[in-house]
C-alpha positions as CSV (number, residue, x, y, z in Angstrom):
1,X,-11.5,-12.0,-4.0
2,X,-11.1,-13.5,-0.4
3,X,-10.0,-12.0,2.8
4,X,-8.9,-14.2,5.6
5,X,-7.7,-13.4,8.8
6,X,-4.9,-15.8,10.3
7,X,-3.3,-16.3,13.0
8,X,0.6,-15.7,13.1
9,X,2.9,-15.4,16.3
10,X,-0.1,-13.4,18.0
11,X,-0.5,-11.3,15.5
12,X,-3.1,-10.4,12.8
13,X,-2.1,-10.7,9.2
14,X,-4.9,-9.8,5.7
15,X,-4.3,-12.6,3.6
16,X,-5.4,-11.9,-0.1
17,X,-5.6,-13.1,-3.7
18,X,-3.5,-11.4,-6.1
19,X,-3.6,-11.4,-9.5
20,X,-3.5,-9.0,-13.0
21,X,-7.3,-7.8,-13.8
22,X,-8.2,-5.2,-16.1
23,X,-11.7,-3.5,-16.2
24,X,-12.3,-5.3,-19.8
25,X,-9.8,-7.8,-20.1
26,X,-8.2,-10.3,-17.7
27,X,-4.2,-10.9,-17.6
28,X,-1.4,-13.2,-15.9
29,X,-2.3,-15.9,-13.1
30,X,-3.6,-15.1,-9.8
31,X,-1.7,-16.2,-6.6
32,X,-4.8,-17.9,-4.8
33,X,-5.3,-19.0,-1.8
34,X,-8.1,-21.3,-0.8
35,X,-10.5,-21.4,2.2
36,X,-8.7,-24.6,3.2
37,X,-5.4,-22.3,4.2
38,X,-7.3,-20.5,6.9
39,X,-7.4,-21.1,10.8
40,X,-9.2,-19.6,13.6
41,X,-10.2,-15.4,13.0
42,X,-9.0,-12.9,14.7
43,X,-9.9,-9.4,15.3
44,X,-7.5,-7.4,13.0
45,X,-6.6,-4.2,14.3
46,X,-4.6,-1.6,12.9
47,X,-1.8,-1.7,15.4
48,X,-1.5,-5.6,13.6
49,X,0.1,-7.3,10.6
50,X,-1.3,-6.3,7.2
51,X,-0.4,-8.2,3.6
52,X,1.2,-7.2,1.0
53,X,-14.1,-2.6,-10.6
54,X,-15.2,1.1,-12.3
55,X,-19.3,4.2,-13.4
56,X,-18.7,7.0,-15.7
57,X,-15.2,9.2,-14.5
58,X,-15.2,12.4,-13.2
59,X,-15.3,15.7,-15.1
60,X,-11.4,16.5,-15.9
61,X,-10.1,18.7,-13.6
62,X,-6.8,20.8,-15.0
63,X,-3.6,19.3,-15.5
64,X,-1.0,18.7,-13.0
65,X,2.0,20.5,-13.3
66,X,5.2,18.5,-14.7
67,X,7.1,17.3,-12.2
68,X,10.6,17.8,-11.5
69,X,12.7,13.9,-12.5
70,X,13.7,12.2,-9.4
71,X,15.8,8.9,-8.7
72,X,16.3,7.0,-6.4
73,X,19.8,7.0,-4.6
74,X,21.9,3.9,-4.0
75,X,22.1,2.2,-0.7
76,X,23.8,4.3,2.1
77,X,23.7,4.7,5.7
78,X,20.8,3.4,7.1
79,X,19.3,6.9,8.2
80,X,15.6,5.5,8.2
81,X,16.4,3.0,10.4
82,X,18.6,3.5,13.5
83,X,16.8,0.8,15.9
84,X,15.7,-1.6,13.1
85,X,17.2,-5.1,13.4
86,X,17.5,-6.5,10.0
87,X,17.9,-10.7,9.2
88,X,22.0,-11.1,8.8
89,X,21.2,-14.0,6.8
90,X,19.9,-12.1,4.4
91,X,21.8,-8.8,3.3
92,X,20.3,-8.3,0.1
93,X,16.7,-7.7,1.9
94,X,18.2,-4.6,4.4
95,X,19.8,-3.1,1.0
96,X,16.4,-3.5,-0.5
97,X,14.6,-1.6,1.6
98,X,17.5,0.8,2.4
99,X,17.2,1.7,-1.6
100,X,13.7,2.1,-2.1
101,X,12.9,3.9,0.9
102,X,15.3,6.7,0.3
103,X,12.4,8.0,-1.6
104,X,10.5,8.1,1.4
105,X,10.4,11.1,3.9
106,X,12.5,9.4,7.1
107,X,10.3,10.8,9.8
108,X,7.6,8.4,8.7
109,X,9.5,5.1,9.1
110,X,11.4,5.1,12.6
111,X,8.4,2.9,13.9
112,X,10.2,-0.1,12.1
113,X,11.7,-2.4,14.6
114,X,12.0,-5.8,13.1
115,X,12.3,-7.2,9.7
116,X,12.1,-10.9,9.6
117,X,12.0,-13.6,6.9
118,X,9.8,-16.8,6.8
119,X,9.9,-20.0,4.8
120,X,6.3,-20.9,3.6
121,X,7.0,-23.5,0.5
122,X,3.0,-23.8,-0.1
123,X,3.0,-20.4,-0.4
124,X,-0.4,-19.9,2.3
125,X,0.9,-16.7,2.9
126,X,1.4,-13.8,0.7
127,X,4.7,-12.5,-0.3
128,X,5.1,-10.2,2.9
129,X,3.1,-8.6,5.6
130,X,3.6,-5.7,7.7
131,X,2.6,-3.4,10.5
132,X,3.7,-0.3,12.3
133,X,6.9,-2.0,13.6
134,X,7.5,-5.4,12.1
135,X,8.0,-6.4,8.3
136,X,7.8,-10.2,7.6
137,X,8.7,-11.4,4.4
138,X,8.1,-14.9,2.3
139,X,11.3,-15.8,1.5
140,X,10.9,-17.0,-2.2
141,X,9.5,-13.7,-2.9
142,X,13.3,-12.2,-2.2
143,X,14.4,-13.5,-5.7
144,X,11.0,-12.2,-7.5
145,X,12.1,-9.3,-10.0
146,X,9.2,-7.1,-8.6
147,X,10.7,-7.7,-5.0
148,X,11.2,-4.0,-4.4
149,X,7.8,-3.1,-5.0
150,X,5.9,-5.5,-2.8
151,X,8.8,-3.6,-0.1
152,X,7.4,-0.2,-1.6
153,X,3.8,-1.7,-0.9
154,X,4.6,-2.7,2.6
155,X,6.5,0.4,3.4
156,X,2.9,2.1,2.2
157,X,1.3,0.4,5.4
158,X,4.2,1.2,7.8
159,X,3.9,4.9,6.9
160,X,0.2,4.5,7.6
161,X,0.0,2.5,10.9
162,X,3.6,4.0,12.2
163,X,4.2,7.2,10.5
164,X,0.4,9.0,9.9
165,X,-1.2,8.3,13.6
166,X,-3.4,10.3,15.2
167,X,-4.1,10.0,19.5
168,X,-7.3,9.3,21.9
169,X,-7.5,12.6,22.7
170,X,-9.2,13.8,19.4
171,X,-12.0,11.5,19.5
172,X,-12.9,8.5,17.4
173,X,-13.5,8.7,13.5
174,X,-16.1,6.6,11.7
175,X,-13.5,3.9,10.9
176,X,-11.8,1.3,12.9
177,X,-9.5,-1.2,11.8
178,X,-11.1,-3.9,13.7
179,X,-12.0,-2.8,17.4
180,X,-9.3,-0.4,17.3
181,X,-10.6,3.4,16.7
182,X,-8.8,5.4,14.1
183,X,-9.0,9.2,15.8
184,X,-10.2,12.3,14.2
185,X,-6.1,13.5,14.2
186,X,-5.3,10.9,12.1
187,X,-3.6,12.3,8.8
188,X,-4.6,9.2,6.9
189,X,-8.3,10.0,7.6
190,X,-7.9,12.7,4.7
191,X,-6.8,9.7,2.5
192,X,-9.5,7.2,3.9
193,X,-12.0,9.8,3.3
194,X,-11.8,10.4,-0.2
195,X,-13.6,7.0,-1.5
196,X,-14.7,5.4,2.0
197,X,-17.4,6.8,4.8
198,X,-16.0,3.7,6.7
199,X,-13.5,0.9,6.7
200,X,-15.7,-1.2,4.6
201,X,-18.2,1.0,3.1
202,X,-17.6,2.8,-0.3
203,X,-19.0,6.4,-0.7
204,X,-22.3,5.7,-2.9
205,X,-20.7,7.9,-5.5
206,X,-17.3,6.0,-5.6
207,X,-16.6,3.2,-8.6
208,X,-13.8,1.3,-9.0
209,X,-12.4,3.7,-11.9
210,X,-11.6,5.8,-8.5
211,X,-9.1,3.7,-7.3
212,X,-5.6,2.8,-8.9
213,X,-6.4,-1.2,-9.2
214,X,-8.4,-4.0,-7.9
215,X,-6.5,-4.4,-4.9
216,X,-6.8,-1.0,-3.5
217,X,-10.4,-1.2,-3.5
218,X,-10.2,-3.8,-0.9
219,X,-10.8,-1.6,1.8
220,X,-9.3,1.6,2.9
221,X,-5.9,0.5,4.2
222,X,-5.1,-1.4,0.7
223,X,-6.0,1.7,-0.9
224,X,-3.4,3.6,0.7
225,X,-0.2,1.1,0.4
226,X,-1.6,0.7,-3.3
227,X,-2.1,4.4,-3.8
228,X,1.5,5.0,-2.4
229,X,3.5,2.5,-4.0
230,X,1.8,3.5,-7.7
231,X,2.9,7.5,-6.9
232,X,6.4,6.1,-6.5
233,X,6.4,3.6,-9.2
234,X,4.3,5.0,-11.9
235,X,3.8,8.9,-11.0
236,X,3.6,9.8,-14.9
237,X,0.5,7.4,-15.1
238,X,-1.0,9.0,-11.8
239,X,-1.0,12.4,-13.4
240,X,-2.3,10.9,-16.3
241,X,-5.4,9.6,-14.5
242,X,-5.4,12.7,-12.0
243,X,-6.2,14.7,-15.4
244,X,-9.6,12.8,-16.3
245,X,-10.8,11.8,-12.5
246,X,-11.0,14.0,-9.7
247,X,-11.0,11.8,-6.8
248,X,-7.9,10.4,-8.2
249,X,-6.4,13.6,-8.3
250,X,-7.6,14.1,-4.8
251,X,-5.5,10.5,-3.9
252,X,-2.5,12.1,-5.4
253,X,-2.8,15.5,-4.2
254,X,-2.8,13.9,-0.5
255,X,0.4,11.8,-1.4
256,X,2.3,15.1,-2.5
257,X,1.2,17.4,0.2
258,X,0.8,15.0,3.5
259,X,3.5,12.3,2.7
260,X,6.2,12.9,0.6
261,X,6.8,17.1,1.3
262,X,6.0,17.7,-2.3
263,X,8.3,15.5,-4.1
264,X,6.9,13.6,-7.5
265,X,8.2,11.3,-9.3
266,X,8.9,10.7,-13.1
267,X,8.0,7.0,-13.3
268,X,6.4,4.4,-15.3
269,X,4.7,4.5,-18.5
270,X,3.9,8.2,-20.5
271,X,0.6,7.2,-21.5
272,X,-2.4,5.0,-20.1
273,X,-5.4,3.4,-20.9
274,X,-8.1,5.1,-18.9
275,X,-10.6,2.3,-19.4
276,X,-9.0,0.1,-17.5
277,X,-7.2,-1.0,-14.1
278,X,-4.6,-3.3,-13.1
279,X,-5.4,-5.8,-9.8
280,X,-2.5,-5.9,-8.3
281,X,0.4,-3.0,-8.3
282,X,3.0,-5.2,-7.3
283,X,2.8,-6.8,-10.7
284,X,2.0,-4.0,-12.9
């Protein structure tokens, strides 16, 4: 996997290759991004744009309780996005965002101000990119059968970057996003610190089995967004992994208690192979 910092409309972006990978087998075709597409690097900060393996498993904790069944309601009035500007020429974009976001507490999404669509026939950029206030979607991604999962991944970044935020008065933590400090009262730190000592370094005892997928192991920010998506779309599998792995269980409990206000989702498969992980949850 390669990570490139690109400059687009005076904002930083992560460009990452995508595919499907398991620990003992590989399936799918990666959507690669080569060095020839990279431009001048810039500092990537938590407030800027961000794009949309494995030691022995830990001692098994007690099984989690069976969750209540939750379904995502059809689109209604955009209560979560009263000040958000949507691209009128792509009405399906607004409908998809409103529909999938009904699974997310609105208070964590109010930072989103602008949703836009861009063309990229060469597919040099990811299918979507997001920050606290901006979501940019590659035009061809709208027709992707997994478009709603792409949006949910980006909603994870918006929750992380714009919904769960700290302030300078609490002091700087060991984590930085580029030159931007992440403050000690940022709730996201509770999640980051499960597997990471800072934005680049995993804890020594952490292995690839302690992430929901390969892309999640890229950095704490992608760990957050992929786990966020996994919680909603693959709730059953997340709980099954949690029953075998204490760090996975800590991540599950973080989303249950600090993001979804106790809500759990009966979604995904009812069994899971604990000896492998997908690479990209949006394609899983």
